[in-house]
DSSP file (Angstrom, degrees, kcal/mol; ACC not computed):
  #  RESIDUE AA STRUCTURE BP1 BP2  ACC     N-H-->O    O-->H-N    N-H-->O    O-->H-N    TCO  KAPPA ALPHA  PHI   PSI    X-CA   Y-CA   Z-CA
    1    1 A X              0   0    0      0, 0.0     2,-0.4     0, 0.0     0, 0.0   0.000 360.0 360.0 360.0 132.4    0.0    0.0    0.0
    2    2 A X        -     0   0    0      2,-0.0     2,-0.6     0, 0.0     0, 0.0  -0.912 360.0-146.0-114.3 133.9    1.5    3.4   -1.0
    3    3 A X        -     0   0    0     -2,-0.4     2,-0.5     2,-0.0     0, 0.0  -0.881  17.5-154.9-100.7 126.6    0.5    6.6    0.5
    4    4 A X        -     0   0    0     -2,-0.6     2,-0.4     0, 0.0    -2,-0.0  -0.835  11.8-175.9-104.6 135.6    0.5    9.4   -1.9
    5    5 A X        -     0   0    0     -2,-0.5     2,-0.1     3,-0.0    -2,-0.0  -0.979  18.7-135.3-124.7 142.7    1.0   13.0   -0.9
    6    6 A X     >  -     0   0    0     -2,-0.4     4,-1.5     1,-0.1     3,-0.2  -0.414  31.9 -98.6 -89.7 174.2    0.8   15.9   -3.2
    7    7 A X  H  > S+     0   0    0      1,-0.2     4,-1.9     2,-0.2     5,-0.2   0.796 119.0  56.2 -66.6 -33.4    3.3   18.8   -3.3
    8    8 A X  H  > S+     0   0    0      1,-0.2     4,-1.3     2,-0.2    -1,-0.2   0.912 107.5  48.7 -68.9 -41.2    1.2   21.2   -1.2
    9    9 A X  H  4 S+     0   0    0     -3,-0.2     4,-0.5     1,-0.2    -1,-0.2   0.850 110.1  51.9 -67.8 -31.8    0.9   18.7    1.7
   10   10 A X  H >< S+     0   0    0     -4,-1.5     3,-0.7     1,-0.2    -1,-0.2   0.918 109.6  48.0 -69.7 -40.9    4.6   18.0    1.7
   11   11 A X  H 3< S+     0   0    0     -4,-1.9    -1,-0.2     1,-0.2    -2,-0.2   0.725 111.7  51.1 -70.8 -24.9    5.6   21.8    1.9
   12   12 A X  T 3< S+     0   0    0     -4,-1.3     2,-0.4    -5,-0.2    -1,-0.2   0.568  80.6 114.5 -89.8  -6.0    3.0   22.5    4.8
   13   13 A X    <   -     0   0    0     -3,-0.7    -3,-0.0    -4,-0.5    -4,-0.0  -0.515  41.9-178.0 -71.9 122.1    4.3   19.7    6.8
   14   14 A X    >   +     0   0    0     -2,-0.4     3,-2.2     2,-0.0     4,-0.4   0.446  33.7 133.4-100.0  -2.6    6.0   21.2   10.1
   15   15 A X  T 3  S+     0   0    0      1,-0.3    -2,-0.0     2,-0.1     0, 0.0  -0.246  77.1  10.5 -53.4 129.5    7.1   17.9   11.6
   16   16 A X  T 3> S+     0   0    0      1,-0.0     4,-1.5     3,-0.0    -1,-0.3   0.530  89.6 117.9  81.3   5.8   10.7   18.2   12.8
   17   17 A X  H <> S+     0   0    0     -3,-2.2     4,-2.5     1,-0.2     5,-0.2   0.897  75.0  51.3 -70.2 -39.6   10.9   21.9   12.4
   18   18 A X  H  > S+     0   0    0     -4,-0.4     4,-2.1     1,-0.2    -1,-0.2   0.813 107.2  52.7 -68.0 -26.6   11.5   22.5   16.1
   19   19 A X  H  > S+     0   0    0      2,-0.2     4,-1.9     1,-0.2    -1,-0.2   0.890 110.7  47.2 -74.9 -38.2   14.3   20.0   16.2
   20   20 A X  H  X S+     0   0    0     -4,-1.5     4,-1.8     2,-0.2    -2,-0.2   0.927 114.0  48.5 -65.0 -46.9   16.1   21.8   13.2
   21   21 A X  H  X S+     0   0    0     -4,-2.5     4,-3.1     1,-0.2     5,-0.3   0.933 111.3  50.4 -57.5 -48.6   15.6   25.2   15.0
   22   22 A X  H  X S+     0   0    0     -4,-2.1     4,-2.6     1,-0.2     5,-0.2   0.889 108.2  52.5 -65.3 -36.6   16.9   23.8   18.2
   23   23 A X  H  X S+     0   0    0     -4,-1.9     4,-0.9     1,-0.2    -1,-0.2   0.870 111.5  46.5 -64.1 -40.7   20.0   22.4   16.5
   24   24 A X  H  X S+     0   0    0     -4,-1.8     4,-0.9     2,-0.1    -2,-0.2   0.921 118.7  38.6 -67.6 -44.8   20.8   25.7   15.0
   25   25 A X  H  X S+     0   0    0     -4,-3.1     4,-2.2     1,-0.2     3,-0.2   0.880 107.9  61.9 -76.8 -33.2   20.3   27.8   18.1
   26   26 A X  H  X S+     0   0    0     -4,-2.6     4,-2.5    -5,-0.3     5,-0.2   0.809  99.0  55.9 -67.4 -30.8   21.8   25.4   20.7
   27   27 A X  H  X S+     0   0    0     -4,-0.9     4,-2.0    -5,-0.2    -1,-0.2   0.926 111.6  42.8 -66.1 -41.0   25.3   25.4   19.1
   28   28 A X  H  X S+     0   0    0     -4,-0.9     4,-2.6    -3,-0.2    -2,-0.2   0.918 114.3  51.5 -62.6 -48.5   25.4   29.1   19.4
   29   29 A X  H  X S+     0   0    0     -4,-2.2     4,-2.3     2,-0.2    -2,-0.2   0.845 110.1  48.5 -50.9 -45.7   24.0   29.0   22.9
   30   30 A X  H  X S+     0   0    0     -4,-2.5     4,-2.6     2,-0.2     5,-0.2   0.919 111.4  50.8 -68.5 -44.4   26.6   26.3   24.1
   31   31 A X  H  X S+     0   0    0     -4,-2.0     4,-2.3    -5,-0.2    -2,-0.2   0.924 109.7  50.8 -58.4 -43.2   29.4   28.4   22.6
   32   32 A X  H  X S+     0   0    0     -4,-2.6     4,-1.8     2,-0.2    -1,-0.2   0.905 110.9  46.5 -57.6 -45.3   28.1   31.4   24.4
   33   33 A X  H  X S+     0   0    0     -4,-2.3     4,-2.6     1,-0.2    -2,-0.2   0.918 111.9  53.1 -64.9 -42.4   27.9   29.6   27.8
   34   34 A X  H  X S+     0   0    0     -4,-2.6     4,-2.8     1,-0.2     5,-0.3   0.918 107.5  50.5 -51.6 -47.3   31.4   28.2   27.3
   35   35 A X  H  X S+     0   0    0     -4,-2.3     4,-1.9     1,-0.2    -1,-0.2   0.892 110.1  49.8 -63.5 -40.9   32.7   31.6   26.6
   36   36 A X  H  X S+     0   0    0     -4,-1.8     4,-2.1     2,-0.2    -1,-0.2   0.922 111.2  49.9 -68.0 -44.0   31.2   33.0   29.8
   37   37 A X  H  X S+     0   0    0     -4,-2.6     4,-2.1     1,-0.2    -2,-0.2   0.944 110.7  47.9 -61.6 -46.1   32.6   30.1   31.9
   38   38 A X  H  X S+     0   0    0     -4,-2.8     4,-2.4     1,-0.2    -1,-0.2   0.849 108.5  55.8 -65.5 -31.0   36.1   30.6   30.5
   39   39 A X  H  X S+     0   0    0     -4,-1.9     4,-2.4    -5,-0.3    -1,-0.2   0.932 107.7  49.6 -59.5 -43.9   35.8   34.4   31.2
   40   40 A X  H  X S+     0   0    0     -4,-2.1     4,-2.3     1,-0.2    -2,-0.2   0.911 110.8  48.0 -64.9 -40.9   35.1   33.6   34.7
   41   41 A X  H  X S+     0   0    0     -4,-2.1     4,-2.1     2,-0.2    -1,-0.2   0.915 111.7  50.6 -70.5 -34.0   38.1   31.3   35.0
   42   42 A X  H  X S+     0   0    0     -4,-2.4     4,-1.8     2,-0.2    -2,-0.2   0.915 111.6  48.5 -69.7 -42.1   40.4   34.1   33.3
   43   43 A X  H  X S+     0   0    0     -4,-2.4     4,-2.3     2,-0.2    -1,-0.2   0.898 109.8  52.6 -65.7 -40.1   39.1   36.6   35.9
   44   44 A X  H  X S+     0   0    0     -4,-2.3     4,-2.2     1,-0.2    -2,-0.2   0.919 109.0  50.7 -56.5 -48.9   39.8   34.1   38.8
   45   45 A X  H  X S+     0   0    0     -4,-2.1     4,-1.5     1,-0.2    -1,-0.2   0.823 109.5  48.8 -65.0 -34.3   43.3   33.7   37.5
   46   46 A X  H  X S+     0   0    0     -4,-1.8     4,-2.0     2,-0.2    -1,-0.2   0.906 114.2  46.6 -71.5 -42.5   43.9   37.5   37.4
   47   47 A X  H  X S+     0   0    0     -4,-2.3     4,-3.3     1,-0.2     5,-0.2   0.870 108.0  55.3 -68.4 -32.7   42.5   37.9   40.9
   48   48 A X  H  X S+     0   0    0     -4,-2.2     4,-2.3     2,-0.2    -1,-0.2   0.886 107.4  50.6 -66.0 -38.2   44.5   35.0   42.2
   49   49 A X  H  X S+     0   0    0     -4,-1.5     4,-2.1     2,-0.2    -2,-0.2   0.941 112.7  47.2 -61.7 -44.8   47.7   36.7   40.9
   50   50 A X  H  X S+     0   0    0     -4,-2.0     4,-1.8     1,-0.2    -2,-0.2   0.926 112.9  47.6 -62.5 -44.7   46.7   39.9   42.7
   51   51 A X  H  X S+     0   0    0     -4,-3.3     4,-1.8     1,-0.2    -1,-0.2   0.904 111.0  51.3 -66.1 -35.1   45.9   38.2   45.9
   52   52 A X  H  X S+     0   0    0     -4,-2.3     4,-2.2    -5,-0.2    -1,-0.2   0.881 106.5  55.1 -67.7 -34.9   49.2   36.2   45.9
   53   53 A X  H  X S+     0   0    0     -4,-2.1     4,-2.5     2,-0.2    -1,-0.2   0.891 105.4  52.9 -61.7 -36.4   51.1   39.5   45.3
   54   54 A X  H  X S+     0   0    0     -4,-1.8     4,-1.8     2,-0.2    -1,-0.2   0.863 107.0  51.5 -66.9 -35.1   49.6   40.9   48.4
   55   55 A X  H  X S+     0   0    0     -4,-1.8     4,-1.6     2,-0.2    -1,-0.2   0.926 110.9  48.0 -60.4 -44.8   50.7   37.8   50.3
   56   56 A X  H  X S+     0   0    0     -4,-2.2     4,-1.8     1,-0.2    -2,-0.2   0.853 108.7  54.5 -62.0 -38.6   54.2   38.4   49.0
   57   57 A X  H  X S+     0   0    0     -4,-2.5     4,-2.1     1,-0.2    -1,-0.2   0.858 105.3  53.9 -68.8 -31.1   54.0   42.1   49.9
   58   58 A X  H  X S+     0   0    0     -4,-1.8     4,-2.4     2,-0.2     5,-0.2   0.919 106.5  51.3 -64.3 -42.9   53.1   41.2   53.5
   59   59 A X  H  X S+     0   0    0     -4,-1.6     4,-1.6     1,-0.2    -2,-0.2   0.870 113.1  45.1 -64.6 -36.1   56.2   38.9   53.7
   60   60 A X  H  < S+     0   0    0     -4,-1.8    -1,-0.2     2,-0.2    -2,-0.2   0.795 112.3  52.2 -78.6 -27.2   58.4   41.8   52.5
   61   61 A X  H  < S+     0   0    0     -4,-2.1    71,-0.3    -5,-0.2     3,-0.2   0.924 112.2  43.8 -71.9 -41.8   56.8   44.3   54.8
   62   62 A X  H  < S+     0   0    0     -4,-2.4     2,-0.6     1,-0.2    -2,-0.2   0.920 122.1  35.1 -64.7 -45.7   57.2   42.3   57.9
   63   63 A X    ><  -     0   0    0     -4,-1.6     3,-1.2    -5,-0.2    -1,-0.2  -0.925  63.5-172.2-114.8 104.1   60.8   41.1   57.4
   64   64 A X  T 3  S+     0   0    0     -2,-0.6    -1,-0.1     1,-0.3    -2,-0.1   0.703  85.0  60.5 -65.2 -22.2   62.9   43.7   55.7
   65   65 A X  T 3  S+     0   0    0     -3,-0.1    -1,-0.3     2,-0.0    -5,-0.1   0.184  78.3 130.8 -92.8  18.3   65.7   41.2   55.3
   66   66 A X    <   -     0   0    0     -3,-1.2     2,-0.2    -6,-0.2    -6,-0.0  -0.228  49.3-133.3 -70.5 161.9   63.7   38.9   53.2
   67   67 A X     >  -     0   0    0      1,-0.1     4,-1.9     0, 0.0     5,-0.2  -0.689  23.9-108.4-114.8 166.3   65.0   37.5   49.9
   68   68 A X  H  > S+     0   0    0     -2,-0.2     4,-3.0     1,-0.2     5,-0.3   0.872 118.7  59.3 -62.8 -38.2   63.5   37.1   46.5
   69   69 A X  H  > S+     0   0    0      1,-0.2     4,-2.6     2,-0.2    -1,-0.2   0.908 106.0  46.6 -53.3 -47.3   63.3   33.4   47.1
   70   70 A X  H  > S+     0   0    0      2,-0.2     4,-1.8     1,-0.2    -1,-0.2   0.866 113.6  47.4 -70.7 -33.8   61.2   33.8   50.2
   71   71 A X  H  X S+     0   0    0     -4,-1.9     4,-2.4     2,-0.2     5,-0.2   0.913 114.5  47.4 -69.4 -43.7   58.8   36.3   48.4
   72   72 A X  H  X S+     0   0    0     -4,-3.0     4,-3.1     1,-0.2     5,-0.3   0.895 110.1  53.5 -61.2 -40.7   58.6   34.0   45.4
   73   73 A X  H  X S+     0   0    0     -4,-2.6     4,-2.1    -5,-0.3    -1,-0.2   0.912 109.4  47.6 -57.1 -45.8   57.9   31.1   47.6
   74   74 A X  H  X S+     0   0    0     -4,-1.8     4,-1.5     2,-0.2    -2,-0.2   0.893 115.7  43.9 -69.5 -39.0   55.1   32.9   49.4
   75   75 A X  H  X S+     0   0    0     -4,-2.4     4,-2.5     2,-0.2    -2,-0.2   0.949 117.5  44.2 -71.1 -47.1   53.4   34.0   46.1
   76   76 A X  H  X S+     0   0    0     -4,-3.1     4,-2.8     1,-0.2     5,-0.2   0.829 111.6  53.8 -69.7 -29.2   53.8   30.7   44.3
   77   77 A X  H  X S+     0   0    0     -4,-2.1     4,-1.5    -5,-0.3    -1,-0.2   0.887 110.3  46.6 -68.0 -37.0   52.7   28.8   47.3
   78   78 A X  H  X S+     0   0    0     -4,-1.5     4,-1.6     2,-0.2    -2,-0.2   0.926 114.2  47.9 -65.0 -47.1   49.6   30.8   47.5
   79   79 A X  H ><>S+     0   0    0     -4,-2.5     5,-2.6     1,-0.2     3,-0.5   0.945 112.0  48.8 -58.6 -44.7   48.9   30.4   43.7
   80   80 A X  H ><5S+     0   0    0     -4,-2.8     3,-1.1     1,-0.3    -1,-0.2   0.876 107.4  55.8 -68.1 -32.2   49.5   26.7   43.8
   81   81 A X  H 3<5S+     0   0    0     -4,-1.5    -1,-0.3     1,-0.2    -2,-0.2   0.780 107.4  49.4 -63.6 -29.3   47.2   26.4   46.7
   82   82 A X  T <<5S-     0   0    0     -4,-1.6    -1,-0.2    -3,-0.5    -2,-0.2   0.332 123.8-104.2 -89.4   4.1   44.4   28.1   44.6
   83   83 A X  T < 5S+     0   0    0     -3,-1.1     2,-0.4    -4,-0.3    -3,-0.2   0.738  81.3 126.8  77.9  26.1   45.0   25.7   41.7
   84   84 A X      < -     0   0    0     -5,-2.6    -1,-0.3    -6,-0.2    -2,-0.2  -0.916  61.6-110.1-116.0 137.0   46.9   28.2   39.6
   85   85 A X        -     0   0    0     -2,-0.4    -1,-0.1     1,-0.1    -3,-0.0  -0.140  48.2 -78.1 -62.4 163.5   50.3   27.6   38.1
   86   86 A X        -     0   0    0      1,-0.1     2,-0.2    -7,-0.1    -1,-0.1  -0.286  41.1-137.9 -69.7 152.8   53.3   29.4   39.3
   87   87 A X        -     0   0    0    -15,-0.2     2,-0.6    20,-0.1    20,-0.2  -0.640  18.8-111.8-103.6 156.7   54.3   32.9   38.4
   88   88 A X  E     -A  106   0A   0     18,-3.3    18,-2.6    -2,-0.2     2,-0.4  -0.814  41.8-163.8 -88.8 124.9   57.6   34.5   37.6
   89   89 A X  E     -A  105   0A   0     -2,-0.6     2,-0.4    16,-0.2    16,-0.2  -0.913  13.7-169.5-114.8 137.5   58.4   36.8   40.5
   90   90 A X  E     -A  104   0A   0     14,-2.4    14,-2.0    -2,-0.4     2,-0.5  -0.989   4.3-173.3-124.6 138.2   60.9   39.6   40.7
   91   91 A X  E     +A  103   0A   0     -2,-0.4     2,-0.3    12,-0.2    12,-0.2  -0.989  10.2 167.1-130.8 115.6   61.9   41.4   44.0
   92   92 A X  E     -A  102   0A   0     10,-1.9    10,-3.4    -2,-0.5     2,-0.5  -0.987  22.8-150.0-134.2 145.8   64.1   44.4   44.1
   93   93 A X  E     -A  101   0A   0     -2,-0.3     2,-0.4     8,-0.2     8,-0.2  -0.958  13.3-165.5-117.1 125.7   64.9   46.9   46.9
   94   94 A X  E     -A  100   0A   0      6,-2.8     6,-2.5    -2,-0.5     2,-0.6  -0.911   5.8-153.7-111.1 134.0   65.7   50.5   45.9
   95   95 A X        +     0   0    0     -2,-0.4     4,-0.2     4,-0.2     2,-0.1  -0.939  40.5 121.5-109.8 117.1   67.3   52.9   48.3
   96   96 A X  S    S-     0   0    0     -2,-0.6     3,-0.1     2,-0.5    -1,-0.0  -0.222  88.7 -39.6-136.4-130.9   66.7   56.5   47.8
   97   97 A X  S    S+     0   0    0      1,-0.3     2,-0.4    -2,-0.1    -2,-0.0   0.857 141.1  30.8 -74.4 -29.3   65.1   59.0   50.3
   98   98 A X  S    S-     0   0    0     34,-0.0     2,-0.6     2,-0.0    -2,-0.5  -0.993  88.2-132.0-125.6 129.6   62.7   56.2   51.2
   99   99 A X        +     0   0    0     -2,-0.4    32,-2.9    32,-0.4     2,-0.3  -0.685  39.2 165.0 -77.9 125.8   63.8   52.6   51.0
  100  100 A X  E     -AB  94 130A   0     -6,-2.5    -6,-2.8    -2,-0.6     2,-0.4  -0.951  30.7-136.3-138.1 157.7   61.2   50.5   49.2
  101  101 A X  E     -AB  93 129A   0     28,-3.2    28,-3.0    -2,-0.3     2,-0.5  -0.918  12.3-150.4-114.1 145.1   60.8   47.1   47.5
  102  102 A X  E     -AB  92 128A   0    -10,-3.4   -10,-1.9    -2,-0.4     2,-0.4  -0.953  14.1-171.1-115.4 121.1   59.2   46.6   44.2
  103  103 A X  E     +AB  91 127A   0     24,-2.5    24,-2.4    -2,-0.5     2,-0.4  -0.935   4.7 179.9-117.0 137.5   57.5   43.2   43.7
  104  104 A X  E     -AB  90 126A   0    -14,-2.0   -14,-2.4    -2,-0.4     2,-0.5  -0.998   7.1-169.0-138.9 131.0   56.2   42.1   40.3
  105  105 A X  E     -AB  89 125A   0     20,-2.1    20,-1.7    -2,-0.4     2,-0.4  -0.984   7.4-176.8-118.8 123.5   54.4   38.8   39.6
  106  106 A X  E     -AB  88 124A   0    -18,-2.6   -18,-3.3    -2,-0.5     2,-0.4  -0.969   3.9-179.6-128.1 139.5   53.7   37.7   36.0
  107  107 A X  E     - B   0 123A   0     16,-3.2    16,-3.8    -2,-0.4     2,-0.5  -0.999  11.3-158.3-139.4 128.4   52.0   34.6   34.9
  108  108 A X  E     + B   0 122A   0     -2,-0.4     2,-0.3    14,-0.2    14,-0.2  -0.952  19.5 174.7-110.9 128.7   51.3   33.5   31.1
  109  109 A X  E     - B   0 121A   0     12,-2.3    12,-3.4    -2,-0.5     2,-0.4  -0.971  20.5-145.1-136.1 145.6   48.4   31.1   30.6
  110  110 A X  E     - B   0 120A   0     -2,-0.3     2,-0.4    10,-0.2    10,-0.3  -0.965  11.2-163.6-117.9 133.0   46.8   29.6   27.5
  111  111 A X  E     - B   0 119A   0      8,-3.1     8,-3.2    -2,-0.4     2,-0.8  -0.959   8.3-160.1-116.5 128.7   43.2   28.9   27.3
  112  112 A X  E     - B   0 118A   0     -2,-0.4     2,-0.7     6,-0.2     6,-0.3  -0.902  14.3-167.1-103.7 104.6   41.6   26.6   24.6
  113  113 A X  E >>  - B   0 117A   0      4,-2.4     3,-1.9    -2,-0.8     4,-1.0  -0.832  24.0-120.7 -95.4 116.7   37.9   27.6   24.5
  114  114 A X  T 34 S+     0   0    0     -2,-0.7     3,-0.1     1,-0.3   -79,-0.1  -0.159  89.9   6.6 -57.3 148.6   36.0   25.0   22.5
  115  115 A X  T 34 S+     0   0    0      1,-0.2    -1,-0.3   -81,-0.0   -84,-0.1   0.499 130.5  57.6  67.9   2.3   34.1   26.1   19.5
  116  116 A X  T <4 S-     0   0    0     -3,-1.9     2,-0.3     1,-0.2    -1,-0.2   0.609 101.4 -64.3-127.5 -76.5   35.6   29.6   19.9
  117  117 A X  E  <  -B  113   0A   0     -4,-1.0    -4,-2.4    -3,-0.1     2,-0.4  -0.967  37.3 -99.9-169.1 164.8   39.4   30.3   19.9
  118  118 A X  E     -B  112   0A   0     -2,-0.3     2,-0.4    -6,-0.3    -6,-0.2  -0.933  39.9-165.0 -95.8 129.1   42.8   29.6   21.8
  119  119 A X  E     -B  111   0A   0     -8,-3.2    -8,-3.1    -2,-0.4     2,-0.5  -0.931  14.1-162.6-117.8 139.8   43.8   32.6   23.9
  120  120 A X  E     -B  110   0A   0     -2,-0.4     2,-0.4   -10,-0.3   -10,-0.2  -0.992  20.1-175.0-118.0 123.7   47.2   33.2   25.5
  121  121 A X  E     -B  109   0A   0    -12,-3.4   -12,-2.3    -2,-0.5     2,-0.6  -0.959  20.3-145.5-125.5 139.3   47.0   35.8   28.3
  122  122 A X  E     -B  108   0A   0     -2,-0.4     2,-0.4   -14,-0.2   -14,-0.2  -0.883  14.9-163.1 -98.1 119.4   49.6   37.5   30.4
  123  123 A X  E     +B  107   0A   0    -16,-3.8   -16,-3.2    -2,-0.6     2,-0.3  -0.864  15.5 174.5-102.7 140.7   48.6   38.2   33.9
  124  124 A X  E     -B  106   0A   0     -2,-0.4     2,-0.3   -18,-0.2   -18,-0.2  -0.990  14.0-179.8-146.8 144.7   50.7   40.7   35.8
  125  125 A X  E     -B  105   0A   0    -20,-1.7   -20,-2.1    -2,-0.3     2,-0.3  -0.977   6.3-175.9-143.4 152.9   50.6   42.4   39.1
  126  126 A X  E     +B  104   0A   0     -2,-0.3     2,-0.3   -22,-0.2   -22,-0.2  -0.994   5.8 167.2-152.0 140.9   53.0   44.9   40.7
  127  127 A X  E     -B  103   0A   0    -24,-2.4   -24,-2.5    -2,-0.3     2,-0.4  -0.989  25.1-132.4-149.2 162.6   53.3   46.7   44.0
  128  128 A X  E     -B  102   0A   0     -2,-0.3     2,-0.4   -26,-0.2   -26,-0.2  -0.940  18.1-165.1-112.2 137.8   55.7   48.8   46.1
  129  129 A X  E     -B  101   0A   0    -28,-3.0   -28,-3.2    -2,-0.4     2,-0.2  -0.989  20.9-124.2-127.4 126.7   56.4   48.1   49.8
  130  130 A X  E     -B  100   0A   0     -2,-0.4     2,-0.6   -30,-0.2   -30,-0.3  -0.478  21.3-153.7 -68.6 138.3   58.1   50.5   52.2
  131  131 A X        -     0   0    0    -32,-2.9   -32,-0.4    -2,-0.2     2,-0.3  -0.951   6.4-153.1-116.4 111.3   61.1   49.0   53.9
  132  132 A X              0   0    0     -2,-0.6   -68,-0.1   -71,-0.3   -34,-0.0  -0.637 360.0 360.0 -87.2 145.0   61.9   50.5   57.3
  133  133 A X              0   0    0     -2,-0.3    -1,-0.1   -69,-0.0    -2,-0.0   0.473 360.0 360.0 -94.2 360.0   65.4   50.4   58.4
């Protein structure tokens, strides 16, 4: 037994239209949600670098005889505890009218966002700490 449909019946058939529309819209929606999630991860990493730098600044402010190794250990220990990779830390002490230490932490991280792009971002934080004699 054959069922015959004429051309007008076939073009008016709406079966499956919602599935096709969902397939088109859902891929863009999932990409948008993944982009938002990765943006949150990037902001978290940036804040973690700044928080770790504050931790290193406290170490330098409390002990004026501290070394770059101690400051770097404090910063990278905090970053590793937060689940972020280690940063490159520089610690210099300049003596002029006021003795102060300059601390910089730099972290380069690559993010591979599915369906969008691969990003390489440099996170950096810098501060000055007074050193009393």
